[in-house]
N, CA, C and O of each residue as an XYZ file, in Angstrom:
920
protein
N      -2.796   -128.306     76.170
C      -2.762   -127.601     74.886
C      -3.976   -127.995     74.062
O      -4.268   -129.178     73.890
N      -4.677   -126.990     73.556
C      -5.892   -127.238     72.784
C      -5.547   -127.898     71.447
O      -4.479   -127.661     70.883
N      -6.474   -128.733     70.948
C      -6.260   -129.357     69.641
C      -6.469   -128.328     68.539
O      -7.126   -127.309     68.749
N      -5.916   -128.596     67.379
C      -6.085   -127.688     66.245
C      -7.548   -127.586     65.823
O      -7.984   -126.540     65.341
N      -8.304   -128.660     66.000
C      -9.720   -128.645     65.622
C     -10.529   -127.683     66.488
O     -11.509   -127.100     66.025
N     -10.115   -127.518     67.747
C     -10.867   -126.668     68.677
C     -10.276   -125.268     68.804
O     -10.849   -124.413     69.479
N      -9.135   -125.028     68.160
C      -8.477   -123.728     68.271
C      -9.188   -122.683     67.429
O      -9.872   -122.999     66.455
N      -9.009   -121.422     67.832
C      -9.527   -120.292     67.057
C      -8.356   -119.374     66.712
O      -7.269   -119.490     67.278
N      -8.600   -118.468     65.780
C      -7.544   -117.588     65.285
C      -7.557   -116.265     66.045
O      -8.607   -115.638     66.184
N      -6.394   -115.839     66.537
C      -6.206   -114.477     67.038
C      -5.375   -113.749     65.987
O      -4.362   -114.273     65.524
N      -5.800   -112.540     65.608
C      -5.209   -111.864     64.448
C      -4.865   -110.415     64.786
O      -5.569   -109.740     65.536
N      -3.746   -109.963     64.198
C      -3.332   -108.568     64.364
C      -2.747   -108.058     63.058
O      -1.895   -108.708     62.453
N      -3.211   -106.886     62.626
C      -2.622   -106.191     61.478
C      -1.600   -105.200     62.030
O      -1.935   -104.358     62.864
N      -0.347   -105.301     61.562
C       0.713   -104.461     62.117
C       1.815   -104.263     61.086
O       2.244   -105.211     60.428
N       2.265   -103.032     60.955
C       3.351   -102.698     60.026
C       3.052   -103.174     58.609
O       3.951   -103.608     57.888
N       1.790   -103.090     58.217
C       1.398   -103.453     56.867
C       1.284   -104.934     56.615
O       1.106   -105.346     55.468
N       1.382   -105.759     57.656
C       1.300   -107.211     57.490
C       0.273   -107.786     58.459
O      -0.078   -107.156     59.457
N      -0.199   -108.983     58.155
C      -1.144   -109.676     59.027
C      -0.411   -110.800     59.744
O       0.393   -111.518     59.150
N      -0.704   -110.937     61.031
C      -0.088   -111.992     61.841
C      -1.188   -112.726     62.591
O      -2.116   -112.107     63.112
N      -1.078   -114.059     62.642
C      -2.091   -114.885     63.284
C      -1.452   -115.923     64.201
O      -0.324   -116.366     63.980
N      -2.202   -116.298     65.235
C      -1.843   -117.438     66.070
C      -3.095   -118.265     66.291
O      -4.205   -117.741     66.196
N      -2.935   -119.548     66.583
C      -4.049   -120.442     66.873
C      -4.078   -120.682     68.377
O      -3.087   -121.116     68.964
N      -5.223   -120.396     68.996
C      -5.280   -120.377     70.454
C      -6.495   -121.123     71.001
O      -7.487   -121.344     70.307
N      -6.377   -121.500     72.267
C      -7.512   -122.001     73.042
C      -8.363   -120.780     73.398
O      -7.862   -119.873     74.063
N      -9.629   -120.722     72.981
C     -10.418   -119.501     73.194
C     -10.611   -119.136     74.661
O     -10.585   -117.954     75.004
N     -10.803   -120.124     75.534
C     -10.993   -119.834     76.954
C      -9.702   -119.363     77.610
O      -9.696   -118.378     78.349
N      -8.599   -120.076     77.334
C      -7.324   -119.689     77.944
C      -6.821   -118.360     77.396
O      -6.175   -117.591     78.108
N      -7.120   -118.093     76.127
C      -6.722   -116.809     75.546
C      -7.414   -115.664     76.279
O      -6.806   -114.623     76.532
N      -8.685   -115.860     76.617
C      -9.415   -114.820     77.334
C      -8.885   -114.670     78.762
O      -8.794   -113.558     79.282
N      -8.535   -115.797     79.392
C      -7.928   -115.727     80.729
C      -6.615   -114.954     80.666
O      -6.337   -114.116     81.523
N      -5.814   -115.242     79.647
C      -4.531   -114.560     79.507
C      -4.744   -113.066     79.308
O      -4.007   -112.257     79.871
N      -5.739   -112.690     78.518
C      -5.996   -111.271     78.272
C      -6.392   -110.558     79.566
O      -6.040   -109.395     79.765
N      -7.121   -111.249     80.448
C      -7.494   -110.638     81.721
C      -6.298   -110.524     82.649
O      -6.158   -109.535     83.369
N      -5.421   -111.548     82.634
C      -4.242   -111.542     83.505
C      -3.158   -112.416     82.873
O      -3.220   -113.641     82.974
N      -2.160   -111.796     82.218
C      -1.131   -112.570     81.531
C      -0.360   -113.530     82.434
O       0.204   -114.512     81.952
N      -0.332   -113.255     83.744
C       0.412   -114.133     84.636
C      -0.394   -115.350     85.081
O       0.145   -116.252     85.723
N      -1.674   -115.378     84.743
C      -2.527   -116.471     85.199
C      -2.394   -117.722     84.349
O      -2.746   -118.814     84.795
N      -1.893   -117.581     83.137
C      -1.880   -118.689     82.178
C      -0.581   -118.678     81.379
O      -0.135   -117.628     80.917
N       0.014   -119.844     81.222
C       1.238   -119.969     80.431
C       0.915   -119.856     78.945
O      -0.046   -120.459     78.467
N       1.717   -119.086     78.219
C       1.478   -118.925     76.791
C       1.552   -120.262     76.059
O       0.849   -120.472     75.071
N       2.396   -121.157     76.540
C       2.494   -122.477     75.924
C       1.203   -123.261     75.992
O       0.942   -124.113     75.143
N       0.374   -122.973     77.020
C      -0.928   -123.626     77.137
C      -1.971   -122.938     76.261
O      -2.902   -123.581     75.776
N      -1.816   -121.635     76.061
C      -2.772   -120.873     75.256
C      -2.674   -121.264     73.783
O      -3.692   -121.392     73.102
N      -1.454   -121.453     73.298
C      -1.244   -121.714     71.873
C      -1.531   -123.166     71.516
O      -1.133   -124.083     72.234
N      -2.223   -123.364     70.404
C      -2.439   -124.718     69.890
C      -1.173   -125.249     69.240
O      -0.908   -126.451     69.266
N      -0.399   -124.354     68.659
C       0.882   -124.699     68.054
C       1.779   -123.476     68.185
O       1.321   -122.348     68.000
N       3.034   -123.687     68.498
C       3.944   -122.578     68.771
C       4.512   -122.020     67.468
O       5.690   -122.180     67.151
N       3.623   -121.359     66.728
C       3.973   -120.769     65.445
C       3.251   -119.434     65.284
O       2.149   -119.246     65.799
N       3.884   -118.511     64.563
C       3.227   -117.287     64.124
C       2.955   -117.451     62.632
O       3.828   -117.884     61.880
N       1.743   -117.104     62.208
C       1.345   -117.308     60.828
C       1.031   -115.972     60.157
O       0.617   -115.012     60.807
N       1.235   -115.938     58.856
C       0.711   -114.837     58.053
C      -0.721   -115.165     57.642
O      -1.577   -114.284     57.564
N      -0.967   -116.455     57.378
C      -2.310   -116.956     57.069
C      -2.362   -118.396     57.565
O      -1.844   -119.300     56.910
N      -2.983   -118.611     58.719
C      -2.977   -119.945     59.330
C      -3.738   -120.960     58.489
O      -3.386   -122.139     58.470
N      -4.773   -120.513     57.798
C      -5.559   -121.439     56.982
C      -4.741   -121.980     55.821
O      -4.840   -123.156     55.473
N      -3.927   -121.106     55.220
C      -3.094   -121.520     54.091
C      -1.753   -122.103     54.534
O      -1.019   -122.672     53.727
N      -1.440   -121.957     55.822
C      -0.154   -122.448     56.324
C       1.005   -121.532     55.981
O       2.156   -121.968     55.994
N       0.726   -120.267     55.672
C       1.779   -119.307     55.299
C       2.378   -118.681     56.551
O       1.649   -118.240     57.439
N       3.707   -118.643     56.621
C       4.398   -118.051     57.749
C       5.086   -116.755     57.329
O       5.585   -116.663     56.207
N       5.121   -115.758     58.201
C       5.861   -114.529     57.876
C       7.357   -114.800     57.984
O       7.774   -115.709     58.703
N       8.164   -114.018     57.276
C       9.605   -114.191     57.435
C      10.066   -113.465     58.692
O       9.339   -112.649     59.258
N      11.268   -113.772     59.110
C      11.788   -113.239     60.371
C      11.890   -111.719     60.338
O      11.659   -111.053     61.347
N      12.234   -111.180     59.187
C      12.377   -109.727     59.074
C      11.040   -109.022     59.331
O      11.002   -107.967     59.964
N       9.941   -109.614     58.835
C       8.620   -109.024     59.061
C       8.246   -109.051     60.542
O       7.657   -108.105     61.064
N       8.595   -110.147     61.204
C       8.310   -110.257     62.635
C       9.082   -109.213     63.428
O       8.518   -108.534     64.286
N      10.367   -109.087     63.141
C      11.216   -108.134     63.866
C      10.736   -106.707     63.602
O      10.728   -105.874     64.509
N      10.337   -106.426     62.360
C       9.837   -105.087     62.029
C       8.567   -104.764     62.805
O       8.390   -103.640     63.275
N       7.689   -105.745     62.937
C       6.390   -105.513     63.572
C       6.455   -105.566     65.092
O       5.789   -104.790     65.777
N       7.270   -106.497     65.619
C       7.245   -106.747     67.060
C       8.565   -106.465     67.771
O       8.626   -106.466     69.000
N       9.621   -106.224     66.994
C      10.921   -106.000     67.611
C      11.607   -107.278     68.013
O      12.672   -107.239     68.629
N      11.023   -108.415     67.679
C      11.570   -109.730     68.003
C      10.900   -110.767     67.117
O       9.826   -110.527     66.566
N      11.539   -111.912     66.988
C      10.923   -113.027     66.263
C      10.587   -114.174     67.225
O      10.152   -115.241     66.794
N      10.791   -113.947     68.530
C      10.496   -114.978     69.531
C       8.992   -115.209     69.577
O       8.217   -114.262     69.718
N       8.579   -116.470     69.459
C       7.171   -116.809     69.270
C       6.296   -116.307     70.407
O       5.280   -115.659     70.152
N       6.658   -116.587     71.656
C       5.801   -116.219     72.788
C       5.663   -114.701     72.905
O       4.586   -114.200     73.228
N       6.741   -113.973     72.645
C       6.689   -112.513     72.729
C       5.768   -111.947     71.651
O       4.973   -111.045     71.917
N       5.880   -112.477     70.441
C       5.006   -112.024     69.349
C       3.548   -112.397     69.646
O       2.639   -111.596     69.428
N       3.339   -113.620     70.144
C       1.985   -114.079     70.449
C       1.341   -113.201     71.525
O       0.149   -112.900     71.458
N       2.136   -112.795     72.510
C       1.613   -111.941     73.579
C       1.089   -110.618     73.008
O       0.031   -110.140     73.415
N       1.832   -110.032     72.068
C       1.395   -108.769     71.484
C       0.169   -108.955     70.584
O      -0.692   -108.079     70.509
N       0.101   -110.097     69.906
C      -1.072   -110.371     69.072
C      -2.322   -110.494     69.948
O      -3.375   -109.959     69.604
N      -2.209   -111.195     71.073
C      -3.349   -111.344     71.969
C      -3.725   -110.014     72.625
O      -4.904   -109.698     72.783
N      -2.707   -109.244     73.003
C      -2.962   -107.995     73.714
C      -3.634   -106.949     72.825
O      -4.559   -106.258     73.252
N      -3.155   -106.843     71.579
C      -3.611   -105.759     70.714
C      -4.526   -106.210     69.575
O      -5.165   -105.384     68.924
N      -4.586   -107.519     69.339
C      -5.379   -108.018     68.221
C      -6.773   -108.451     68.618
O      -7.260   -108.090     69.689
N      -7.411   -109.219     67.766
C      -8.766   -109.703     68.004
C      -8.807   -111.215     67.830
O      -8.026   -111.790     67.071
N      -9.730   -111.845     68.546
C      -9.916   -113.287     68.423
C     -11.053   -113.527     67.436
O     -12.171   -113.047     67.625
N     -10.750   -114.269     66.391
C     -11.697   -114.492     65.305
C     -12.428   -115.823     65.509
O     -11.797   -116.860     65.710
N     -13.750   -115.785     65.457
C     -14.537   -117.001     65.543
C     -15.420   -117.120     64.307
O     -15.997   -116.136     63.845
N     -15.519   -118.336     63.781
C     -16.500   -118.561     62.740
C     -17.889   -118.558     63.390
O     -18.008   -118.707     64.607
N     -18.913   -118.392     62.595
C     -20.277   -118.417     63.121
C     -20.556   -119.734     63.827
O     -21.205   -119.764     64.872
N     -20.067   -120.807     63.257
C     -20.292   -122.133     63.839
C     -19.558   -122.277     65.167
O     -20.104   -122.817     66.129
N     -18.293   -121.783     65.217
C     -17.529   -121.858     66.455
C     -18.194   -121.043     67.565
O     -18.326   -121.516     68.693
N     -18.613   -119.818     67.239
C     -19.253   -118.973     68.245
C     -20.554   -119.612     68.740
O     -20.836   -119.605     69.938
N     -21.337   -120.160     67.822
C     -22.600   -120.793     68.208
C     -22.350   -121.988     69.118
O     -23.036   -122.162     70.126
N     -21.360   -122.816     68.758
C     -21.059   -123.998     69.563
C     -20.531   -123.612     70.944
O     -20.930   -124.199     71.949
N     -19.632   -122.622     70.993
C     -19.076   -122.183     72.270
C     -20.154   -121.561     73.148
O     -20.194   -121.797     74.355
N     -21.030   -120.763     72.534
C     -22.098   -120.112     73.299
C     -23.065   -121.136     73.867
O     -23.485   -121.028     75.019
N     -23.419   -122.129     73.063
C     -24.353   -123.149     73.518
C     -23.748   -123.987     74.641
O     -24.434   -124.328     75.604
N     -22.469   -124.317     74.518
C     -21.794   -125.092     75.558
C     -21.726   -124.294     76.861
O     -21.947   -124.842     77.941
N     -21.422   -123.010     76.756
C     -21.356   -122.159     77.942
C     -22.750   -122.008     78.565
O     -22.879   -121.998     79.790
N     -23.782   -121.893     77.742
C     -25.148   -121.786     78.256
C     -25.519   -123.044     79.057
O     -26.116   -122.948     80.129
N     -25.162   -124.210     78.534
C     -25.460   -125.464     79.230
C     -24.783   -125.507     80.591
O     -25.370   -125.976     81.566
N     -23.536   -125.013     80.659
C     -22.806   -125.024     81.925
C     -23.433   -124.055     82.922
O     -23.491   -124.339     84.118
N     -23.900   -122.915     82.431
C     -24.553   -121.941     83.310
C     -25.848   -122.528     83.875
O     -26.116   -122.417     85.072
N     -26.644   -123.149     83.011
C     -27.891   -123.770     83.458
C     -27.597   -124.882     84.449
O     -28.286   -125.009     85.461
N     -26.578   -125.692     84.167
C     -26.201   -126.786     85.068
C     -25.795   -126.249     86.434
O     -26.192   -126.790     87.466
N     -24.994   -125.174     86.434
C     -24.532   -124.599     87.695
C     -25.701   -124.104     88.539
O     -25.718   -124.290     89.755
N     -26.677   -123.475     87.890
C     -27.831   -122.947     88.623
C     -28.754   -124.082     89.073
O     -29.222   -124.097     90.211
N     -29.007   -125.022     88.178
C     -29.902   -126.139     88.513
C     -29.326   -127.010     89.627
O     -30.071   -127.609     90.402
N     -27.995   -127.077     89.703
C     -27.342   -127.896     90.729
C     -27.351   -127.226     92.091
O     -27.057   -127.859     93.106
N     -27.690   -125.942     92.109
C     -27.559   -125.167     93.341
C     -28.869   -124.575     93.815
O     -29.130   -124.527     95.017
N     -29.696   -124.123     92.886
C     -30.902   -123.383     93.256
C     -32.065   -124.308     93.604
O     -32.236   -125.371     93.008
N     -32.851   -123.882     94.574
C     -34.090   -124.573     94.902
C     -35.228   -123.560     94.885
O     -35.006   -122.351     94.943
N     -36.436   -124.072     94.806
C     -37.629   -123.238     94.929
C     -37.925   -123.105     96.422
O     -38.243   -124.107     97.063
N     -37.831   -121.903     97.001
C     -38.015   -121.753     98.452
C     -39.406   -122.169     98.928
O     -39.598   -122.446    100.112
N     -40.384   -122.215     98.007
C     -41.737   -122.612     98.397
C     -41.853   -124.116     98.560
O     -42.577   -124.596     99.433
N     -41.138   -124.869     97.714
C     -41.249   -126.330     97.750
C     -39.994   -126.996     98.292
O     -40.003   -128.186     98.606
N     -38.898   -126.217     98.404
C     -37.583   -126.735     98.834
C     -37.025   -127.750     97.842
O     -36.094   -128.486     98.169
N     -37.581   -127.796     96.645
C     -37.135   -128.733     95.615
C     -36.338   -128.001     94.547
O     -36.533   -126.803     94.340
N     -35.433   -128.715     93.860
C     -34.678   -128.073     92.773
C     -35.602   -127.657     91.634
O     -36.638   -128.278     91.396
N     -35.210   -126.598     90.939
C     -35.924   -126.196     89.733
C     -35.523   -127.124     88.581
O     -34.336   -127.411     88.423
N     -36.464   -127.595     87.784
C     -36.097   -128.369     86.585
C     -35.247   -127.499     85.644
O     -35.427   -126.283     85.574
N     -34.339   -128.131     84.938
C     -33.472   -127.373     84.029
C     -34.276   -126.666     82.951
O     -33.939   -125.554     82.543
N     -35.338   -127.314     82.494
C     -36.132   -126.685     81.435
C     -36.758   -125.381     81.924
O     -36.916   -124.440     81.147
N     -37.116   -125.320     83.208
C     -37.683   -124.082     83.751
C     -36.637   -122.974     83.734
O     -36.946   -121.829     83.402
N     -35.405   -123.312     84.090
C     -34.324   -122.322     84.076
C     -34.010   -121.902     82.650
O     -33.835   -120.716     82.368
N     -33.938   -122.879     81.752
C     -33.667   -122.570     80.344
C     -34.735   -121.652     79.767
O     -34.418   -120.683     79.077
N     -36.003   -121.954     80.049
C     -37.093   -121.139     79.520
C     -37.067   -119.724     80.091
O     -37.358   -118.758     79.387
N     -36.717   -119.611     81.373
C     -36.658   -118.285     81.998
C     -35.517   -117.461     81.422
O     -35.665   -116.257     81.212
N     -34.392   -118.092     81.168
C     -33.275   -117.380     80.540
C     -33.653   -116.927     79.138
O     -33.307   -115.827     78.706
N     -34.365   -117.793     78.444
C     -34.813   -117.437     77.096
C     -35.794   -116.265     77.154
O     -35.723   -115.343     76.341
N     -36.699   -116.312     78.115
C     -37.688   -115.235     78.259
C     -37.010   -113.906     78.596
O     -37.438   -112.849     78.134
N     -35.961   -113.968     79.397
C     -35.257   -112.744     79.799
C     -34.301   -112.247     78.725
O     -33.741   -111.156     78.836
N     -34.117   -113.058     77.679
C     -33.179   -112.750     76.599
C     -31.764   -112.568     77.129
O     -31.028   -111.675     76.709
N     -31.406   -113.441     78.066
C     -30.065   -113.399     78.645
C     -29.035   -113.749     77.580
O     -29.155   -114.763     76.894
N     -28.030   -112.903     77.452
C     -26.998   -113.099     76.428
C     -25.770   -113.769     77.036
O     -25.159   -113.248     77.969
N     -25.423   -114.927     76.495
C     -24.260   -115.676     76.966
C     -23.026   -115.230     76.189
O     -23.038   -115.178     74.959
N     -21.970   -114.911     76.918
C     -20.690   -114.530     76.299
C     -19.807   -115.763     76.234
O     -19.468   -116.324     77.275
N     -19.423   -116.204     75.033
C     -18.625   -117.432     74.929
C     -17.244   -117.320     75.549
O     -16.589   -118.337     75.777
N     -16.779   -116.085     75.830
C     -15.433   -115.904     76.360
C     -15.374   -115.723     77.870
O     -14.328   -115.959     78.475
N     -16.476   -115.309     78.491
C     -16.461   -115.089     79.928
C     -16.649   -116.406     80.668
O     -17.303   -117.320     80.165
N     -16.068   -116.502     81.877
C     -16.155   -117.730     82.661
C     -17.594   -117.998     83.086
O     -18.412   -117.083     83.178
N     -17.887   -119.276     83.344
C     -19.208   -119.668     83.830
C     -19.500   -118.971     85.153
O     -20.608   -118.481     85.372
N     -18.487   -118.927     86.045
C     -18.686   -118.347     87.371
C     -19.160   -116.900     87.282
O     -20.073   -116.499     88.003
N     -18.548   -116.124     86.409
C     -18.919   -114.713     86.279
C     -20.328   -114.560     85.710
O     -21.071   -113.665     86.113
N     -20.694   -115.435     84.773
C     -21.997   -115.287     84.111
C     -23.145   -115.853     84.933
O     -24.290   -115.432     84.766
N     -22.852   -116.807     85.827
C     -23.901   -117.341     86.692
C     -24.491   -116.224     87.541
O     -25.707   -116.137     87.711
N     -23.623   -115.373     88.070
C     -24.097   -114.263     88.905
C     -25.040   -113.354     88.125
O     -26.078   -112.942     88.642
N     -24.678   -113.041     86.882
C     -25.539   -112.180     86.052
C     -26.846   -112.895     85.697
O     -27.912   -112.281     85.658
N     -26.743   -114.200     85.440
C     -27.943   -114.966     85.090
C     -28.926   -114.998     86.257
O     -30.137   -114.899     86.063
N     -28.398   -115.135     87.460
C     -29.264   -115.178     88.643
C     -30.048   -113.868     88.779
O     -31.223   -113.880     89.143
N     -29.401   -112.753     88.488
C     -30.062   -111.448     88.603
C     -31.275   -111.345     87.682
O     -32.308   -110.794     88.063
N     -31.142   -111.879     86.468
C     -32.278   -111.777     85.537
C     -33.328   -112.853     85.808
O     -34.484   -112.700     85.412
N     -32.935   -113.947     86.482
C     -33.887   -115.023     86.761
C     -34.782   -114.719     87.958
O     -35.948   -115.112     87.983
N     -34.237   -114.022     88.943
C     -34.979   -113.831     90.202
C     -36.349   -113.175     90.020
O     -37.288   -113.558     90.718
N     -36.509   -112.200     89.109
C     -37.859   -111.643     88.925
C     -38.828   -112.619     88.257
O     -40.039   -112.404     88.281
N     -38.300   -113.689     87.662
C     -39.137   -114.605     86.894
C     -39.476   -115.887     87.653
O     -40.597   -116.389     87.562
N     -38.508   -116.413     88.401
C     -38.755   -117.630     89.177
C     -38.134   -117.471     90.559
O     -37.082   -116.845     90.686
N     -38.760   -118.022     91.598
C     -38.203   -117.909     92.952
C     -36.956   -118.777     93.079
O     -36.962   -119.946     92.693
N     -35.899   -118.204     93.617
C     -34.621   -118.908     93.717
C     -34.059   -118.799     95.124
O     -34.082   -117.735     95.744
N     -33.562   -119.904     95.605
C     -32.833   -119.927     96.866
C     -31.570   -120.748     96.645
O     -31.610   -121.811     96.027
N     -30.440   -120.241     97.159
C     -29.167   -120.886     96.857
C     -28.463   -121.362     98.125
O     -28.457   -120.697     99.161
N     -27.874   -122.546     97.989
C     -26.972   -123.055     99.016
C     -25.564   -122.734     98.554
O     -25.150   -123.145     97.470
N     -24.827   -121.996     99.378
C     -23.470   -121.589     99.011
C     -22.446   -122.433     99.765
O     -22.706   -122.899    100.874
N     -21.303   -122.619     99.161
C     -20.201   -123.361     99.775
C     -19.025   -122.423    100.002
O     -18.693   -121.609     99.141
N     -18.401   -122.543    101.165
C     -17.191   -121.779    101.466
C     -16.042   -122.766    101.581
O     -16.138   -123.757    102.305
N     -14.949   -122.496    100.865
C     -13.803   -123.404    100.856
C     -12.504   -122.643    101.055
O     -12.372   -121.483    100.663
N     -11.552   -123.319    101.672
C     -10.209   -122.767    101.858
C      -9.235   -123.562    100.993
O      -9.258   -124.793    100.992
N      -8.386   -122.856    100.263
C      -7.368   -123.478     99.425
C      -5.980   -123.074     99.920
O      -5.761   -121.949    100.368
N      -5.063   -124.014     99.827
C      -3.653   -123.725    100.115
C      -2.849   -124.186     98.909
O      -2.892   -125.358     98.532
N      -2.117   -123.258     98.309
C      -1.461   -123.496     97.031
C       0.028   -123.173     97.145
O       0.375   -122.109     97.656
N       0.925   -124.063     96.684
C       2.347   -123.693     96.633
C       2.534   -122.431     95.806
O       1.885   -122.256     94.775
N       3.424   -121.550     96.260
C       3.605   -120.260     95.598
C       3.920   -120.380     94.118
O       3.547   -119.507     93.335
N       4.606   -121.458     93.721
C       4.995   -121.614     92.316
C       3.789   -121.830     91.406
O       3.882   -121.612     90.198
N       2.659   -122.255     91.969
C       1.453   -122.506     91.171
C       0.412   -121.409     91.343
O      -0.719   -121.544     90.878
N       0.792   -120.328     92.009
C      -0.152   -119.252     92.322
C      -0.815   -118.681     91.066
O      -2.036   -118.528     91.028
N      -0.021   -118.368     90.042
C      -0.550   -117.699     88.859
C      -1.647   -118.488     88.172
O      -2.696   -117.938     87.835
N      -1.411   -119.776     87.962
C      -2.398   -120.601     87.279
C      -3.684   -120.759     88.070
O      -4.776   -120.692     87.504
N      -3.562   -120.971     89.386
C      -4.740   -121.167     90.228
C      -5.524   -119.863     90.372
O      -6.754   -119.881     90.416
N      -4.822   -118.738     90.446
C      -5.509   -117.461     90.573
C      -6.435   -117.221     89.386
O      -7.503   -116.627     89.538
N      -6.027   -117.681     88.209
C      -6.881   -117.527     87.037
C      -8.208   -118.245     87.186
O      -9.199   -117.841     86.578
N      -8.244   -119.310     87.990
C      -9.477   -120.059     88.222
C     -10.319   -119.421     89.323
O     -11.543   -119.356     89.215
N      -9.659   -118.949     90.387
C     -10.370   -118.507     91.587
C     -10.571   -117.002     91.690
O     -11.302   -116.533     92.562
N      -9.938   -116.253     90.820
C      -9.869   -114.796     90.967
C     -11.195   -114.145     91.353
O     -11.230   -113.338     92.282
N     -12.282   -114.478     90.662
C     -13.556   -113.789     90.867
C     -14.275   -114.213     92.146
O     -15.295   -113.629     92.512
N     -13.736   -115.241     92.832
C     -14.434   -115.804     93.983
C     -13.717   -115.568     95.305
O     -14.269   -115.846     96.369
N     -12.486   -115.056     95.243
C     -11.677   -114.920     96.457
C     -12.263   -113.864     97.386
O     -12.514   -112.730     96.977
N     -12.481   -114.258     98.658
C     -12.962   -113.333     99.679
C     -11.829   -112.866    100.596
O     -11.823   -111.733    101.078
N     -10.876   -113.769    100.821
C      -9.766   -113.465    101.722
C      -8.546   -114.244    101.241
O      -8.675   -115.384    100.794
N      -7.377   -113.644    101.330
C      -6.161   -114.323    100.894
C      -4.983   -113.860    101.731
O      -5.008   -112.778    102.317
N      -3.941   -114.699    101.780
C      -2.710   -114.323    102.469
C      -1.566   -115.211    101.994
O      -1.769   -116.339    101.543
N      -0.361   -114.668    102.110
C       0.847   -115.435    101.828
C       1.381   -115.987    103.141
O       1.552   -115.240    104.104
N       1.646   -117.290    103.186
C       2.121   -117.937    104.396
C       3.645   -117.847    104.486
O       4.316   -117.551    103.497
N       4.176   -118.101    105.663
C       5.619   -117.931    105.897
C       6.470   -118.858    105.044
O       7.630   -118.552    104.769
N       5.906   -119.998    104.617
C       6.680   -120.942    103.796
C       6.559   -120.657    102.301
O       7.074   -121.417    101.481
N       5.873   -119.550    101.939
C       5.733   -119.191    100.530
C       4.467   -119.690     99.874
O       4.225   -119.404     98.701
N       3.638   -120.448    100.622
C       2.363   -120.908    100.073
C       1.358   -119.751    100.052
O       1.450   -118.808    100.838
N       0.406   -119.852     99.139
C      -0.692   -118.878     99.069
C      -1.954   -119.547     99.576
O      -2.285   -120.654     99.152
N      -2.666   -118.880    100.486
C      -3.911   -119.419    101.035
C      -5.040   -118.441    100.744
O      -4.844   -117.226    100.762
N      -6.217   -118.979    100.477
C      -7.372   -118.117    100.220
C      -8.649   -118.799    100.660
O      -8.708   -120.020    100.805
N      -9.661   -117.994    100.868
C     -11.004   -118.481    101.177
C     -11.925   -117.970    100.080
O     -11.896   -116.789     99.734
N     -12.740   -118.864     99.537
C     -13.663   -118.479     98.461
C     -15.070   -118.955     98.803
O     -15.250   -119.891     99.582
N     -16.053   -118.304     98.217
C     -17.445   -118.729     98.326
C     -18.002   -118.906     96.922
O     -17.809   -118.057     96.052
N     -18.694   -120.019     96.713
C     -19.279   -120.294     95.397
C     -20.582   -121.048     95.584
O     -20.808   -121.615     96.653
N     -21.450   -121.072     94.572
C     -22.647   -121.915     94.650
C     -22.259   -123.366     94.909
O     -21.321   -123.886     94.304
N     -22.993   -124.014     95.816
C     -22.626   -125.366     96.214
C     -22.515   -126.349     95.066
O     -21.675   -127.248     95.089
N     -23.367   -126.178     94.054
C     -23.336   -127.099     92.930
C     -22.113   -126.969     92.056
O     -21.863   -127.820     91.202
N     -21.342   -125.902     92.260
C     -20.169   -125.662     91.426
C     -18.875   -126.105     92.094
O     -17.818   -126.104     91.461
N     -18.947   -126.484     93.365
C     -17.698   -126.677     94.114
C     -16.842   -127.815     93.562
O     -15.617   -127.698     93.523
N     -17.465   -128.911     93.135
C     -16.672   -130.037     92.637
C     -15.972   -129.683     91.320
O     -14.811   -130.035     91.114
N     -16.681   -128.991     90.442
C     -16.053   -128.551     89.191
C     -14.914   -127.586     89.478
O     -13.873   -127.629     88.822
N     -15.114   -126.721     90.453
C     -14.088   -125.744     90.804
C     -12.846   -126.436     91.353
O     -11.724   -126.086     90.988
N     -13.044   -127.408     92.220
C     -11.903   -128.155     92.771
C     -11.159   -128.880     91.653
O      -9.928   -128.901     91.634
N     -11.903   -129.471     90.725
C     -11.260   -130.157     89.594
C     -10.401   -129.194     88.785
O      -9.289   -129.537     88.386
N     -10.915   -127.987     88.542
C     -10.153   -126.994     87.785
C      -8.871   -126.606     88.505
O      -7.818   -126.465     87.884
N      -8.966   -126.434     89.826
C      -7.780   -126.072     90.611
C      -6.760   -127.199     90.587
O      -5.563   -126.952     90.434
N      -7.226   -128.438     90.738
C      -6.305   -129.582     90.781
C      -5.603   -129.785     89.438
O      -4.480   -130.289     89.396
N      -6.255   -129.397     88.347
C      -5.598   -129.477     87.040
C      -4.448   -128.484     86.949
O      -3.445   -128.742     86.284
N      -4.602   -127.346     87.621
C      -3.541   -126.334     87.628
C      -2.462   -126.661     88.649
O      -1.296   -126.311     88.462
N      -2.850   -127.333     89.729
C      -1.899   -127.601     90.819
C      -2.295   -128.896     91.519
O      -3.226   -128.909     92.324
N      -1.596   -129.974     91.217
C      -1.927   -131.278     91.812
C      -1.606   -131.322     93.299
O      -2.069   -132.222     94.000
N      -0.820   -130.368     93.793
C      -0.452   -130.329     95.216
C      -1.367   -129.433     96.033
O      -1.109   -129.193     97.212
N      -2.419   -128.944     95.426
C      -3.335   -128.050     96.130
C      -4.012   -128.773     97.290
O      -4.335   -129.957     97.192
N      -4.222   -128.055     98.381
C      -4.974   -128.564     99.521
C      -6.271   -127.767     99.623
O      -6.272   -126.546     99.468
N      -7.376   -128.469     99.885
C      -8.669   -127.790     99.952
C      -9.500   -128.402    101.066
O      -9.473   -129.614    101.279
N     -10.237   -127.559    101.774
C     -11.191   -128.065    102.761
C     -12.402   -127.144    102.768
O     -12.298   -125.937    102.548
N     -13.563   -127.760    103.031
C     -14.802   -126.993    103.075
C     -14.995   -126.421    104.479
O     -14.760   -127.110    105.472
N     -15.416   -125.175    104.557
C     -15.597   -124.491    105.823
C     -17.076   -124.373    106.165
O     -17.937   -124.393    105.285
N     -17.354   -124.250    107.460
C     -18.734   -123.980    107.879
C     -19.056   -122.537    107.563
O     -18.228   -121.648    107.763
N     -20.251   -122.304    107.071
C     -20.644   -120.934    106.750
C     -21.169   -120.220    107.995
O     -21.550   -119.051    107.922
């Protein structure tokens, strides 16, 4: 669960009233892409619906029922995320964008080499090339999705060669939803096993594999993973 200091506001105007929730910005975006990938309890910083979160004002139950047909927190929060907007202060957006940019540069620098020298590109070279290309970082999209776009704009500017890693994961069926939110964009092959486990094969830049495994293990401590020959 995200801390209140790092949470952002998701807001919806409905039935003449304003409703807000405090959410983890990354998990909120994952939930919007696939509600089954992330538990609402993890998305929310606090399990409350607000009329004005900054002032600590809460709507009454009648207003909630009128707007959402229920006063149940998770159900109301789901509709706010689905139909509302996520509000970021200028400072929050700048900080999130800069952090995401650093992760994108790290992912590329950890994986890419100069095919002429077989040596890694310095991070400053990648940073400068991204700046020259005016690559726009989206604070809400995953690093994995944006690395692919960043590579496309970098290739005309600097020579890039990538070492890719192929891995197989085996996940208990009960943890499928959470893990899928991490691996969704990378899955090449998947199947359900006779015992109810979910198995998949993914390919990712080699420099990202350890971070990816860490993310999966946070969602499912019983996950099994092995690296495959390409």
